[in-house]
Residue, then its C-alpha position, 0 to 999 in steps of 0.5 A: r100602616e103596612t107601607d110604613q112597617l115595610e119601610n121601617e123593616k127596610g131601614r132596620t135591615s139596612l142599618l144592620i147590614d151597614v154596621l156588620g159590614a163596617l165591623n167586618r171591614s175593620s182590622k183595628i179595634s179603634e176603627a171598629l168602635e168608631s165606625s159602628s158608633g157613628i152608624l148607630l148614632g147617625s141612624g137616630l135609633v141610638k142616643s149614646f154608645l159605650a163599648g170596648i174590650k179587656l186587653k192585657g190587664s187593662i180595659f180599652v173603652y170607646e164612648q160617644k153620645q149623640g151630638e158629641a165627639g167620641r173618646f177612647l179611654q183606658v180604665g180599670e174594672e171599677e171605672l168601667k162599672t162607674l161609666i156603665l152605671s152613670g150612663k142611661y144605657t137601656t140595653g147592653t152586656t159584658y161577655p166572658s171574653g172581655a168584650f162589652a157593648y152598651m147603648e141608650m136606645v130611642q124608646d120606640a126603637l127598643l120596643m119596636d124590635r128587641s132582636l135587632v138590638n141584641v144582634l147589634i150588640e152581639g155583632v159589635t162584641s163578636s167583632l171586637v173579640r175577632i179583631s183582638s184575636e187576629n191582632a193577638r195572633e198576628e202579634q204572636e206570629i210577629q213575636l215568633r218570627d222575631a224569636l226565630y230570627s233571633v235564634s237563627i242569628e244567634r245560631q249563625r253567630a255561634e256557628d261562625a264563632l265555632g268555625l272561626n275558633r276551628e280555623l284559628m286552632d287549625a292554623s296554630l303551629v301548636g297541636l292542641c288535644l283535649l282529652d276526657d276523663k278516660g283519656f279519649v280525644e274530644v277535640e283536637n286541631k290539625t297539627s295535633r292530628e298530624i303529630r299523633d299520626t306521625l308518632g303512631i298514636g293517632v287513634k281516639d283512645f290516646s291513653s291506650a295508644l301511649a300504653n302500646l309504645s315502650k318509649a320513655p316519653a310515651t310512658k311519662i305522658r300517659d302517667a301524667i294524663r292518668s295522674r292528672h299531673e303537669v309534665d313538659l318533655r321532649w320526644e325524639h323521633d325519626s321524623g324530628i323532635y317534638r315537645f309535649m306539655v300536659r295540663p290538667l283542667k278543672v272543667n269536666m276533669c279534662v286534660l289538655v295535651m299540647m305538642w309541637d315540632i321543635t326540630k328547627d329550634v333544636e338545630q338552631e340552638e346546636k348551630l349557635l353552640a357550634y358557631s361558638k365552639m368554632s370561634a373558640i377553636g379558631n381563636l385557639a388555632a390562631s394563637m397556636a399558629h402565632n406561637m409556632k411561627s417563631p420557633l419554625g422561623a428559627i429552625q428554617g433560618f438555621a437550616r438555611i445557614m447549615k445548607d449554605d455552609i455545606t454547599s459552599g464548603r465552609v462546613e464539612v460533616l464527617r461520619e465515622g471519619a468520612r465525609d457524610e454525603d447525605f447530610a446536605g440532603m437531610v438538611d434540605s429535607v428539614l428546610k422543606g418540611s419547615e417550609n411546608v409546616l409554615s405554609m400550613i400555619n399561614q393557611l390556618l391564619d388566613l382562615t381566621r383573618k378577616k376576608d374584606a381585603p380589597a379586590e385586585d386583578t388576579d391571574l386565576s391560573l397562578l392562583v390555582d397553582e399556589v393552592f396546589t403547591v400548598v396542598k401538594s403534600q396532602a395530595d401526594a400522601s393520599g395518592v390523589l392527582l390534582v388537575k387544573d382547568v382554568r378557562v378564564p385567565r384573569a378577573k378582579i376578585r378578592q384574591q385572599a378570600v377566593r384562595q381560601v375557598i378553593m383551598a378548603l374545597v380542594l382539601n375536602a375533595i382530597s379527603a373524599s378521594k381514594a388513591g389514583q383518583e383525580v381532583i379537578v379545579r375548574i374556573g369558568e364564566g357564570d351566567d350572571k357576570g361572575l365566576v363559577i369555581t367547580v371542585k370535582d372529586l370521584g370519591m365517596g359521594m354523599t346522601r341528600a341528608e348529608i348534603s343538608k348538613i355539610f355546611d353546618p359548623l363542626y359537622t364532618n362525615w368522614p368515617s374516622r371523623t378526622g378534622l374539626g368540621l370547620g372547612l366547609a362552614l368557613v367556605m359558606d361564611i366566606v362565600k356569603s361575604l363575597e355575596g356569592r352562592i354555593w351548591v353541591d351535586s353529589e351521588l353516593g359512591k360516585g363523587s361530588e361537585f362543589h360549585v361556587f358562584i362569585p360576582k366579579v368586581v367591576 
């Protein structure tokens, strides 16, 4: 009998170890229920098994009877009570944690060791609670990781969007400056910072910075910000011309100030206006020149007749009864004067004519002589000496257009020179299979600022503002039509050199 008792105790101990071991190895509730139920029913001590746990508002149940397959159920409170009452469970309990275990024991086994049964029930339910807690914690960790990842992704997207917005703002040529309700800068882009620094209003307190300036644009902008009114104005500064727009916003009582550099736009508008005026002046000059040619031609014709009559003796002019020896010279002066005026009229008409005449083989030295003949009266009146340095004898060029370029540059050089100075016209070979025409004077010279404007129409830098400022603008126009280029070397007080490159026509 003692031997049988020892064998029974070993069997029960082995059963307990097997069940607890299976439960400890399980990481899923279904796995724990199936393995523990299988061991208990296989031991012959248990006829039926019912266990489970409450999860998220429902009850997860596993039921198995000896000789039958087990089944998983998801039931409510009432269904669970029905399952427990309808079964023939001799022992079991439901814990506050929601875990429960019920078993129908073989009568002898129940009477033999009540403590073993309690340990088995406790082991099953505690394992269910453990697995449920571990699963819940793991699920929470997963959810937390997912949440943190989502937050990280959203934060990265927000930072990327913010960075992109900042890049777009900084790339904008329009300065954008957002002010709070007190006139302090909240956000601005690179262009805004640069313009505000240039204008001396680069501090954070925008309104106060404007108040420290006595200029009218600053006052109008400050008043618009304070009164929350729209304004659109120009601010002219030594560095350029800027446009400012003030727009009040509804959000947080903020004000948006937009600013941008319109210097080039204004200059372009002025150039277009100047070209329009130049065209009108050119048309007027051409009309006047045409109208003057007829009476000048008549004067010139009559003067020639008088000169011929006096020279041949057909006509004798008397002054106070004696022959006037000076009258022939006076008639000759009238003839030469009319010829000079007519030459200048033809020069003006040349400037207004189209410059697309065909290229022709040209004696360049003779071409310069022709120009000198036309401008000689202006040079003599200014006391300026004209010097020719032609190093290329002949070239195939559009003669009329090149003559106009040289003439305009020489006239400009005469105007810039003082009495006793030289104006030199040099023609040489260029590096790019063309001619380089240089007109040099030793006159007043120019600053860099003046050089940047001299080819603008209607611009002149002569102190007395003589002339219309058409000459160099027309030169630029002609040089472009010849597919050439023009550049200037000048130093204030030391003179200027105008260089023109003109391709030779093959």
